[in-house]
Backbone bond lengths (Angstrom), bond angles and torsions (degrees), N, CA, C in turn:
res aa  C-N    CA-C-N  psi(-1)  N-CA   C-N-CA  omega(-1)  CA-C   N-CA-C  phi
1 M - - - 1.460 - - 1.525 109.91 -
2 P 1.334 119.34 134.50 1.464 121.55 177.77 1.512 111.35 -57.08
3 I 1.347 116.41 148.55 1.458 120.74 -176.64 1.518 111.12 -59.12
4 A 1.339 118.11 -36.81 1.466 120.41 -179.62 1.521 110.83 -60.47
5 D 1.333 116.98 -43.88 1.464 120.79 179.72 1.522 110.88 -67.27
6 S 1.334 116.97 -40.38 1.462 121.07 179.27 1.518 111.23 -61.34
7 L 1.324 116.82 -42.71 1.459 120.69 -179.36 1.527 111.00 -66.16
8 Q 1.323 117.40 -41.27 1.456 120.11 179.88 1.523 111.07 -61.23
9 L 1.330 117.15 -34.32 1.456 121.37 -178.28 1.526 111.87 -80.12
10 A 1.334 117.94 -35.26 1.466 120.84 -169.84 1.523 113.96 -118.26
11 A 1.302 118.49 12.56 1.465 120.69 178.13 1.520 108.41 -141.88
12 A 1.329 115.65 88.58 1.463 120.01 -176.66 1.522 111.78 -59.92
13 W 1.333 116.65 -28.36 1.465 119.49 -177.35 1.531 112.84 -66.10
14 T 1.328 118.25 -21.25 1.466 118.99 179.21 1.527 111.30 -66.21
15 R 1.332 116.91 -20.36 1.464 120.30 -177.16 1.525 112.60 -73.82
16 V 1.345 116.94 -14.04 1.472 119.41 179.37 1.526 111.40 -96.72
17 L 1.331 117.86 0.77 1.458 121.17 -177.10 1.522 111.80 -87.83
18 T 1.322 115.07 156.71 1.458 120.67 172.34 1.530 108.46 -76.89
19 P 1.322 118.33 163.71 1.473 119.83 176.95 1.531 112.28 -55.85
20 E 1.326 117.87 -38.82 1.461 120.36 179.26 1.532 111.00 -64.96
21 Q 1.314 116.87 -44.20 1.460 120.66 -179.83 1.523 110.66 -65.40
22 L 1.315 116.93 -43.60 1.458 120.76 179.62 1.519 111.06 -62.90
23 A 1.329 117.54 -38.75 1.464 121.17 179.61 1.530 110.65 -62.12
24 R 1.332 117.30 -40.91 1.461 118.86 178.96 1.526 111.10 -68.08
25 V 1.332 116.83 -40.33 1.467 119.93 178.10 1.525 110.06 -59.73
26 E 1.322 116.92 -47.65 1.457 120.60 -179.20 1.525 111.38 -62.60
27 R 1.329 117.14 -32.06 1.463 120.97 178.95 1.530 111.54 -72.94
28 D 1.335 116.80 -38.01 1.461 120.44 -170.34 1.529 114.04 -92.81
29 V 1.331 117.97 -26.81 1.464 119.90 -175.92 1.532 110.27 -71.11
30 T 1.320 115.94 146.65 1.463 121.40 175.10 1.526 108.85 -123.27
31 T 1.308 116.72 154.73 1.462 121.16 177.33 1.517 109.65 -126.10
32 Q 1.327 114.85 154.03 1.459 120.69 -178.27 1.523 109.45 -147.70
33 E 1.311 116.90 135.57 1.462 121.31 172.10 1.525 108.40 -85.61
34 V 1.321 117.21 128.75 1.464 121.32 -178.99 1.526 109.31 -124.97
35 P 1.325 117.94 139.75 1.463 120.20 -179.81 1.525 111.78 -80.15
36 A 1.310 116.14 161.25 1.461 121.44 176.58 1.524 109.82 -56.04
37 G 1.313 116.77 135.42 1.453 122.05 179.32 1.516 114.49 91.80
38 A 1.323 117.83 -11.11 1.468 120.73 -178.11 1.524 110.47 -73.52
39 I 1.322 116.20 142.80 1.454 121.56 174.75 1.525 108.12 -85.57
40 I 1.311 115.96 121.02 1.461 121.85 -177.10 1.522 110.19 -85.95
41 E 1.316 116.86 -44.47 1.462 123.60 174.68 1.525 107.60 -138.97
42 R 1.328 116.59 140.63 1.456 120.97 -177.34 1.531 112.02 -102.79
43 K 1.310 114.84 144.08 1.461 120.28 172.53 1.530 108.96 -59.09
44 G 1.330 115.89 135.12 1.461 120.87 178.98 1.504 114.15 96.59
45 E 1.352 117.42 -15.21 1.463 119.69 177.97 1.530 109.98 -79.74
46 L 1.319 116.48 144.98 1.449 120.79 177.16 1.523 109.71 -65.69
47 A 1.325 116.66 128.93 1.463 121.02 179.92 1.523 109.73 -69.90
48 Q 1.320 116.31 119.31 1.461 121.03 -179.37 1.525 113.27 -126.26
49 V 1.350 116.84 -2.86 1.463 120.58 -179.13 1.524 109.71 -143.51
50 W 1.334 114.78 155.70 1.463 121.84 168.13 1.520 106.08 -95.24
51 I 1.323 116.99 132.50 1.459 122.20 -168.62 1.522 110.45 -105.54
52 G 1.320 116.54 127.33 1.461 121.69 177.01 1.515 110.93 -120.07
53 V 1.324 116.15 145.60 1.462 121.40 176.42 1.528 107.31 -101.30
54 I 1.313 116.19 105.67 1.464 121.40 -179.95 1.525 110.31 -79.08
55 A 1.323 116.52 -38.89 1.464 121.79 177.02 1.528 108.09 -152.49
56 G 1.336 115.69 149.89 1.458 119.40 177.95 1.512 112.99 103.54
57 L 1.333 115.42 -153.06 1.462 122.34 -175.79 1.522 107.94 -155.19
58 V 1.334 116.53 130.89 1.466 120.57 178.33 1.521 109.05 -126.53
59 K 1.305 115.53 164.83 1.465 120.01 175.16 1.524 109.40 -127.30
60 I 1.315 115.30 150.98 1.456 123.07 172.59 1.517 106.60 -103.81
61 S 1.328 117.35 123.72 1.460 119.88 -174.59 1.520 110.38 -140.36
62 V 1.327 114.72 160.22 1.457 122.34 176.37 1.522 107.68 -130.33
63 G 1.335 115.18 156.11 1.460 120.41 178.14 1.511 110.44 -144.94
64 N 1.339 115.20 171.10 1.461 119.30 178.25 1.521 110.34 -123.82
65 A 1.314 116.41 -178.50 1.463 121.35 -175.64 1.519 112.22 -64.68
66 E 1.344 117.18 -22.46 1.465 120.43 179.78 1.528 112.45 -84.41
67 G 1.315 116.46 -0.42 1.462 120.25 177.91 1.512 114.72 88.47
68 K 1.334 117.95 6.26 1.456 120.37 177.89 1.522 109.77 -77.39
69 L 1.341 115.75 133.52 1.459 121.29 -177.10 1.520 110.30 -117.35
70 A 1.304 115.89 147.93 1.465 121.98 175.31 1.512 108.45 -137.04
71 S 1.334 116.14 126.21 1.462 120.61 176.62 1.517 109.10 -84.07
72 L 1.337 116.73 126.29 1.463 121.19 -179.05 1.522 111.32 -85.62
73 T 1.319 116.42 -41.36 1.458 120.05 178.63 1.520 109.37 -168.52
74 G 1.326 115.55 164.55 1.452 121.10 172.95 1.518 109.87 -106.46
75 V 1.329 115.78 155.56 1.465 120.78 -179.90 1.528 108.04 -133.63
76 P 1.331 118.05 109.81 1.465 120.68 177.47 1.527 111.39 -84.16
77 A 1.316 115.38 -177.62 1.461 120.59 178.60 1.531 110.26 -57.53
78 G 1.313 115.77 138.02 1.453 121.51 -177.92 1.512 113.73 100.20
79 G 1.347 116.77 -11.45 1.456 120.60 -179.31 1.521 112.22 -88.39
80 W 1.330 116.04 144.90 1.464 123.25 175.71 1.516 108.07 -126.14
81 I 1.328 116.57 131.86 1.464 120.97 -171.83 1.529 110.58 -135.61
82 G 1.335 114.61 160.12 1.455 120.22 174.42 1.501 114.96 96.62
83 E 1.348 117.09 7.45 1.463 118.65 -178.08 1.534 111.87 -67.70
84 G 1.330 116.89 -30.04 1.464 119.34 179.84 1.515 112.60 -62.18
85 S 1.325 115.95 -45.37 1.467 120.17 179.08 1.524 111.18 -65.27
86 L 1.343 116.97 -36.05 1.464 120.01 178.03 1.520 111.18 -67.04
87 L 1.328 116.18 -43.61 1.456 119.86 -178.69 1.529 111.53 -63.17
88 K 1.332 115.82 -35.66 1.467 120.16 -179.64 1.525 112.48 -91.61
89 R 1.340 115.76 -4.59 1.473 121.63 -179.42 1.535 110.94 51.93
90 E 1.311 114.28 50.30 1.456 120.15 -176.63 1.519 111.00 -120.13
91 R 1.308 115.99 177.96 1.455 121.80 176.86 1.529 110.02 -82.03
92 R 1.329 114.87 150.94 1.456 119.20 179.84 1.526 110.42 -60.84
93 R 1.320 115.63 141.66 1.453 120.96 178.36 1.525 112.27 -103.16
94 Y 1.333 116.02 10.61 1.460 120.61 -175.12 1.524 108.82 -157.23
95 D 1.324 115.64 164.55 1.458 122.32 171.09 1.523 108.76 -94.49
96 V 1.316 116.24 145.88 1.459 122.02 170.52 1.527 106.52 -113.35
97 V 1.338 116.40 118.27 1.465 122.02 -171.29 1.526 109.70 -126.22
98 A 1.327 116.98 137.62 1.462 121.51 176.80 1.524 109.84 -75.85
99 L 1.323 116.83 122.80 1.460 120.42 174.92 1.523 111.41 -80.78
100 R 1.322 115.90 -26.13 1.464 121.19 176.31 1.526 107.49 -144.40
101 D 1.311 117.20 171.41 1.464 119.72 176.56 1.534 108.28 -53.42
102 S 1.320 116.53 128.66 1.458 120.42 -172.23 1.524 110.93 -139.35
103 V 1.316 115.43 161.90 1.463 122.52 171.86 1.524 107.14 -115.45
104 I 1.331 115.47 122.24 1.456 122.12 -173.37 1.525 109.87 -113.55
105 A 1.334 116.10 135.20 1.461 122.03 173.98 1.522 109.12 -104.70
106 R 1.321 116.21 146.14 1.467 121.73 178.06 1.525 108.74 -131.17
107 L 1.325 114.64 119.12 1.460 120.91 176.57 1.520 108.00 -102.12
108 P 1.341 118.93 119.13 1.476 121.19 -175.59 1.529 112.23 -60.83
109 A 1.328 115.19 148.73 1.464 121.28 -179.27 1.528 112.97 -54.60
110 P 1.344 120.22 -43.43 1.478 118.82 179.86 1.529 112.96 -59.19
111 T 1.333 117.60 -38.00 1.462 120.65 178.40 1.528 110.76 -69.98
112 F 1.322 116.50 -40.92 1.467 121.69 176.29 1.526 110.26 -58.09
113 E 1.331 116.64 -46.45 1.467 120.68 -179.22 1.528 111.21 -67.78
114 W 1.336 117.02 -34.62 1.470 120.91 177.44 1.528 110.02 -63.75
115 L 1.338 116.81 -39.76 1.457 119.78 177.23 1.527 110.97 -63.95
116 L 1.329 116.46 -39.26 1.467 119.69 177.33 1.529 111.03 -61.13
117 D 1.314 115.96 -38.14 1.468 120.89 -178.12 1.530 113.14 -77.10
118 S 1.329 116.95 -23.56 1.466 118.91 -169.38 1.523 114.76 -115.79
119 S 1.339 118.53 -7.51 1.461 119.52 -174.05 1.525 111.36 -134.00
120 I 1.336 115.41 109.84 1.465 119.74 174.41 1.528 110.00 -65.09
121 A 1.312 117.20 -39.27 1.465 120.97 -179.01 1.532 110.91 -62.90
122 F 1.334 117.47 -38.97 1.462 120.29 178.10 1.529 110.42 -66.15
123 N 1.330 116.78 -41.04 1.457 120.43 176.96 1.526 111.31 -59.91
124 R 1.318 117.16 -42.62 1.465 121.01 179.28 1.530 110.25 -63.63
125 Y 1.332 116.50 -43.38 1.461 120.68 178.50 1.532 110.04 -60.00
126 L 1.324 116.41 -45.46 1.457 120.63 -177.68 1.527 110.83 -66.20
127 L 1.317 117.26 -38.73 1.462 120.90 178.42 1.526 110.68 -62.84
128 D 1.326 116.54 -43.14 1.465 119.96 177.42 1.528 110.90 -62.14
129 Q 1.335 116.58 -40.32 1.463 119.95 -179.51 1.528 111.02 -66.35
130 L 1.318 117.12 -44.37 1.463 120.63 179.19 1.518 110.98 -62.02
131 N 1.325 117.40 -41.67 1.449 121.38 179.66 1.526 110.98 -63.55
132 E 1.321 116.56 -42.52 1.457 120.67 179.74 1.528 111.27 -67.21
133 R 1.319 116.51 -37.72 1.471 119.23 -179.25 1.529 111.12 -69.11
134 V 1.325 116.95 -38.00 1.470 119.58 175.77 1.521 109.96 -60.84
135 A 1.325 117.30 -45.13 1.461 120.91 178.71 1.524 110.96 -61.60
136 Q 1.327 116.48 -38.21 1.455 120.97 179.59 1.525 111.49 -63.35
137 F 1.316 117.27 -45.03 1.456 120.12 -178.02 1.526 111.92 -71.71
138 I 1.324 117.72 -33.38 1.463 119.73 175.37 1.528 109.62 -64.19
139 G 1.335 115.71 -44.20 1.455 119.39 177.54 1.512 112.65 -62.41
140 K 1.327 116.93 -40.08 1.466 120.36 179.29 1.526 110.79 -64.54
141 A 1.325 117.61 -43.11 1.459 120.25 179.40 1.525 110.78 -60.38
142 E 1.328 116.17 -34.02 1.453 120.26 179.12 1.517 111.83 -73.91
143 H 1.349 117.90 -51.35 1.457 118.36 -172.80 1.517 113.48 -75.77
144 D 1.334 118.69 -21.46 1.458 119.73 175.96 1.521 111.50 -64.50
145 R 1.317 117.05 -27.74 1.462 121.43 -177.98 1.526 112.48 -91.38
146 L 1.329 117.31 -28.81 1.454 120.17 -168.39 1.523 114.68 -108.50
147 L 1.323 118.12 -18.93 1.456 119.96 -171.85 1.524 112.95 -102.33
148 N 1.335 115.34 153.99 1.463 120.75 175.74 1.530 109.61 -79.57
149 P 1.334 118.26 171.03 1.475 120.20 -175.91 1.523 114.37 -58.00
150 D 1.333 118.13 -38.12 1.468 119.53 179.06 1.528 110.54 -60.64
151 A 1.328 115.93 -45.40 1.456 120.18 -179.18 1.525 111.60 -68.88
152 R 1.350 117.50 -34.89 1.463 119.67 178.39 1.524 110.61 -64.91
153 V 1.322 116.94 -40.71 1.462 120.20 177.55 1.522 109.92 -64.98
154 A 1.340 117.66 -39.58 1.459 120.86 178.19 1.521 110.85 -60.85
155 R 1.332 117.21 -46.97 1.464 120.20 -179.30 1.523 111.16 -68.05
156 C 1.337 117.11 -35.64 1.468 120.78 177.68 1.521 110.45 -61.03
157 L 1.328 116.56 -43.89 1.463 120.20 177.77 1.524 110.94 -65.16
158 A 1.322 116.87 -41.08 1.460 119.96 179.72 1.528 110.84 -59.97
159 E 1.332 117.29 -37.78 1.461 121.02 177.72 1.521 111.22 -61.66
160 L 1.329 117.00 -39.73 1.464 120.92 -177.35 1.524 112.18 -70.76
161 F 1.332 116.99 -17.42 1.456 121.13 179.27 1.526 111.72 -105.66
162 N 1.322 116.83 21.00 1.460 121.34 -179.44 1.533 109.80 -64.08
163 P 1.342 118.40 115.04 1.472 119.85 -174.71 1.523 113.85 -71.07
164 L 1.330 118.19 -19.22 1.456 120.27 178.01 1.526 111.63 -82.46
165 L 1.330 116.68 -40.44 1.460 119.90 -179.75 1.524 112.01 -81.90
166 Y 1.334 117.33 -31.90 1.463 121.09 -176.98 1.525 109.56 -131.68
167 P 1.326 117.17 67.40 1.466 120.95 -175.35 1.525 112.29 -68.91
168 G 1.308 114.95 148.66 1.459 119.89 174.65 1.518 114.73 78.32
169 M 1.354 116.95 10.11 1.455 118.24 -176.20 1.519 112.42 -80.43
170 G 1.322 118.45 -22.11 1.451 120.70 -175.45 1.521 111.15 82.18
171 M 1.317 115.51 -167.91 1.463 120.92 -175.81 1.520 113.32 -107.36
172 R 1.325 117.59 13.80 1.462 121.01 178.19 1.521 108.91 -124.76
173 L 1.333 116.12 131.88 1.461 121.39 179.69 1.518 109.79 -128.94
174 A 1.326 115.60 127.17 1.461 120.10 174.11 1.525 108.35 -75.09
175 I 1.318 116.62 109.63 1.460 122.03 -179.14 1.522 108.64 -153.92
176 T 1.319 116.89 136.79 1.451 120.39 178.45 1.526 109.94 -90.56
177 Q 1.316 115.52 164.77 1.464 119.88 177.97 1.527 110.83 -65.14
178 E 1.320 116.64 -32.42 1.464 119.55 177.27 1.523 110.74 -66.10
179 E 1.337 116.92 -43.70 1.463 120.91 178.44 1.530 110.94 -63.56
180 L 1.315 116.05 -42.18 1.457 120.01 178.36 1.525 111.04 -64.53
181 G 1.331 116.64 -35.86 1.452 120.29 176.29 1.516 112.38 -63.15
182 Y 1.343 116.87 -41.29 1.471 120.74 176.12 1.524 110.91 -57.09
183 L 1.327 115.53 -46.79 1.461 119.97 -174.77 1.525 111.99 -74.21
184 G 1.328 117.09 -34.69 1.459 120.54 -179.01 1.514 114.12 -90.26
185 R 1.349 115.60 -1.26 1.465 121.72 -179.81 1.527 111.94 58.20
186 V 1.331 114.36 45.26 1.458 121.10 173.43 1.528 107.13 -134.30
187 S 1.325 116.99 165.87 1.461 120.45 178.33 1.525 110.10 -71.94
188 R 1.330 115.61 163.43 1.465 119.57 177.80 1.527 109.96 -59.84
189 Q 1.335 116.11 -41.07 1.457 120.05 -179.65 1.528 110.95 -63.52
190 R 1.339 116.07 -40.41 1.471 119.09 -179.45 1.521 110.58 -71.20
191 A 1.331 117.20 -33.63 1.457 120.43 175.58 1.525 110.45 -63.99
192 N 1.338 116.71 -40.83 1.462 121.14 177.40 1.522 110.77 -60.90
193 Q 1.332 116.21 -44.27 1.459 120.41 179.52 1.531 111.14 -62.48
194 A 1.342 115.83 -42.33 1.456 119.94 179.69 1.527 111.09 -63.91
195 L 1.320 117.45 -41.93 1.458 121.01 179.30 1.527 111.27 -61.20
196 R 1.329 116.33 -41.01 1.460 119.47 179.46 1.522 110.97 -66.13
197 T 1.326 116.21 -37.68 1.463 120.26 177.76 1.525 110.62 -64.96
198 L 1.319 116.27 -43.44 1.470 120.91 -179.63 1.524 111.33 -69.48
199 E 1.328 116.06 -33.35 1.462 119.84 176.83 1.528 109.96 -66.90
200 A 1.332 116.60 -42.39 1.465 120.95 178.87 1.522 111.59 -63.44
201 A 1.335 116.10 -27.90 1.463 120.75 178.35 1.526 112.19 -81.49
202 G 1.340 117.08 -1.77 1.459 121.04 177.60 1.514 114.52 79.35
203 L 1.346 117.14 18.28 1.459 120.40 -176.38 1.523 112.82 -91.29
204 L 1.317 117.03 -23.98 1.459 120.76 -177.48 1.518 109.94 -156.41
205 K 1.324 114.89 170.35 1.455 121.48 174.31 1.517 108.40 -126.49
206 V 1.333 116.45 127.25 1.453 121.32 178.79 1.519 109.14 -85.26
207 E 1.340 115.93 122.93 1.452 121.57 177.26 1.524 109.05 -115.89
208 Y 1.296 117.35 172.81 1.463 120.17 -178.93 1.526 109.45 -66.38
209 G 1.333 116.82 112.68 1.455 121.84 178.66 1.514 114.37 68.14
210 A 1.335 116.94 19.39 1.463 119.16 -176.84 1.522 110.03 -157.49
211 V 1.326 114.42 166.43 1.463 122.13 174.70 1.522 107.69 -131.61
212 R 1.320 116.38 133.39 1.463 121.80 175.16 1.533 107.96 -111.45
213 V 1.306 116.07 120.68 1.463 121.09 -178.30 1.526 110.10 -83.49
214 L 1.327 115.47 129.88 1.457 121.72 178.47 1.530 112.04 -102.51
215 D 1.325 116.74 -27.70 1.466 121.46 -176.59 1.531 108.59 -144.07
216 L 1.331 116.77 89.39 1.455 121.38 -177.04 1.530 111.11 -65.68
217 D 1.309 117.35 -42.81 1.467 119.81 179.01 1.528 110.80 -62.48
218 G 1.332 115.56 -36.78 1.464 119.29 177.79 1.514 112.44 -63.92
219 L 1.343 117.10 -38.54 1.462 120.43 176.21 1.530 110.77 -63.77
220 K 1.332 116.47 -40.70 1.465 120.14 -179.65 1.518 111.51 -64.35
221 R 1.334 117.48 -31.62 1.467 120.86 -176.00 1.520 113.33 -95.64
222 Y 1.320 117.65 -6.97 1.465 120.44 -171.17 1.530 111.62 -63.04
223 G 1.314 115.17 137.65 1.478 119.13 177.40 1.506 111.56 111.23
224 P 1.333 115.77 175.22 1.468 120.99 -176.94 1.532 111.77 -68.32
């Protein structure tokens, strides 16, 4: 698929640009196919691009010297990440890893900064995204401590269907129980159990290699 078509499908922010701005984005952005397990961006590297997920699924994770890893969040197709590091011109504080074969877009920092300087609409879009992401991480910090595994899986799924961060995705996501376990910090078996519990509650339908959400608000509220 031509890059212009890919961006229109997986980058809602391009719709607020002028023809001149969109033309420069299409000229400067690059795409890359990455296999499952590949590191897309490494913690400690200087942020030089804004990262978009054109297809597939990636996770943002951190680790320590002892090799312990923690997944912070998942990012499905349509998500763009890393704007905070670009705005602060700092090194990445996390790894970005492909959970499955994915197509990744990279918008160079100079083009990102040019959009900030030339587009009020882009600034508004970015502000809304940053605000939503802060709310998401505050909620995650809360429910990781207080909720049981079923509720954590419910909230994890609700995050992946966030219409502001991942617009146009619909209510069906291709995701395996193993991938969901990585993101929810539970075993594959426990993720399967949680999905069956949530399905019995009428909140979602488990399909082969995918989940279809029936009640997004219910997933957000699930648990004590």
